[in-house]
N, C-alpha and C positions, 0 to 999 in steps of 0.2 A: 569021891566023886569023880565026874567026868568032867573035864576044864572047857570044854564046850558050855556048860549050865552057869558055869561060873563068868564068862566072859561077859554078856551085859554087865555084873554084877560089877565089875572091876572098872566095864567104859565107863557107867555111871559115878561112881565114886570117884573118878579123875575128872569127868563133866564138872561135878560136883567143885569140886578143889579148883580149877582152871577158873570158875567163874567166882567164888570164893575172892580167888587171888587177886582176881583182874579188878574186882568191885571195892575192896581194902586198899591197893594202889590208888582207885578214882578217889576213895575217898580221903585218904591223904595228901594227894595234891590239891585237893579243894582246901584240905584244912591247912597248908603249910601257904597255899594264895591269901588265906583269910587271914593269918597269922604277920605274912610280909606287907600289911595294907600302910601304905602312911597316908600324912595330912596330905593334901591335896593332889592327889589321885583320884580319878576318874571310873565311878563301880556302876554297875549293873545290879539290881537286887534281885531275888527269886520272883521279885513280885512284879518285875519288867519295869520298875522306876531308875532312871539315870540322875544322879548325885557325885557330888565331888567331898570325899572326906575333908573332914573338918578337924575331926579328934578321935583318938583313937584309946583308949579301956581296954581291960583285961579280958571282956565281957562283950563288950557294946563298941560301936562308933556312934559317933555324930555327923550324922549329915549334912552337907547345903545342898537342898535342891532347889533353891532360888533366891530373888533376894528377900530378906527376910523371914525364910524358911528353913529351919534345922530340926530334925528331927534323927530321935534317937535310935538306933536298930541295933536289936543283937548281930552277933558277928555271923553267925549264922546263916542271918539272911542279906549277907552279899552273896550274889551267883558269880559275879565274875569282878576283874581288874581290869578294864581296860588302858591303849595306851594314849596318849596325849592326843595321837592323829583322830588314832577310832575316836576317842569320846568329843573332840571337837567337831568332828563329821557327824555325828548322829546328833548332838545336842544342841550347836551353831550351826551346824549345816555349813560348815568352812571345808575347803576341799587342797589340800597343800597341794596333790601328786596330779594336778591337771597339766596337760599341755597345752601352750595356744595356741599351737600349728590343727589340733584334732579339731575335727570340726563338732561345733557342741550342739544336742538336743535336744531339742527345749523339752521343760515336762507338761508343758499343756498346749491345747489348742489355738495361742494367740497369732501363733506365726499362720496358723491359715486365714484368716482373716487377715491380714495386715496386707496391704497393695505397696510394692516398693512401685519406683518410678516405672522401671522398666517393664513389671507387669501390666501396670496403667496402660503404658504405651501400647502394648500388645495385644489389651484386651480391648483400646479404641480401635486399632486396625484391625480385628475380626469382627468387629461389631455384632459382638455376642452380648448379652445381657450378662451383667452381676449377679452372680445367686447369693441370696441374704439366707448366712445360714443363723441367725438370730431369733430369737423365738417368740413369736405373734403375740401380741397382747390380747388376753381375756377378752374383750370386746369384739375381737375378732372371732376371734372362735366360737365365742355363743353365736356371733348373726351368721357364720356357715353351718352350724347345727339350726337352727330356726331353720334354715333356706331349704336342706334336706330333708329338717321332717316336715316340713310343709307339701312339700314334692311328691315325700310316701303318701303322705293321709291324700291327695290331691290323685294319685295312681290309685290307691285302694279303694276310694271312694268312685273314680270310672269305671273301674272290676266291678266293683259291688251292683252300678247302679247296672251295667251292661244283662248282667248275668239277673238280674230280676228277682232278685232274690231280699233277704231282710240280715243285712249285717249280722255278723256272728258276733257273743258275748264275750267277751273274756275279762282278763282280771278275776278268775273265780266269781262274779255273776252267772247265774243259772238261772232257768224257770222254772225251778220245784222251790213248792212255799213251805 
């Protein structure tokens, strides 16, 4: 046989070997991680639930998901064991690595509507009206919609009256009987 015809077969076998080896390595690391779980550790299940390990058995783990909520899971359902800092950051929103000198960026738009004394003085000096970023009341919206509808009806009536034609029927109404 020619070595050129065997080359694709050899490459295919080598690729399968490497993929199988890396997959086994990953499975072994996950199994070691699950076996090293200790009570008090923060974990994330494969379903995405965050909880604290309360008790570890041979094949099961008792998780504390909240006050008075204890859940029994198979060890294989543990997706990852989290460090204390990572668990507190995700579950409790506690940040330990924040620097006090760094500028804090707010998570919401509340800072856009707040006014400081300096910005209020600057707005008064420029005589600009403040922009209202609030939501309109439903009554105001319906009143505006009615006003716009009346204006459209009046415009349509004057155009039809000028043309001297009968108004066209719409919405499925026809002259056929």
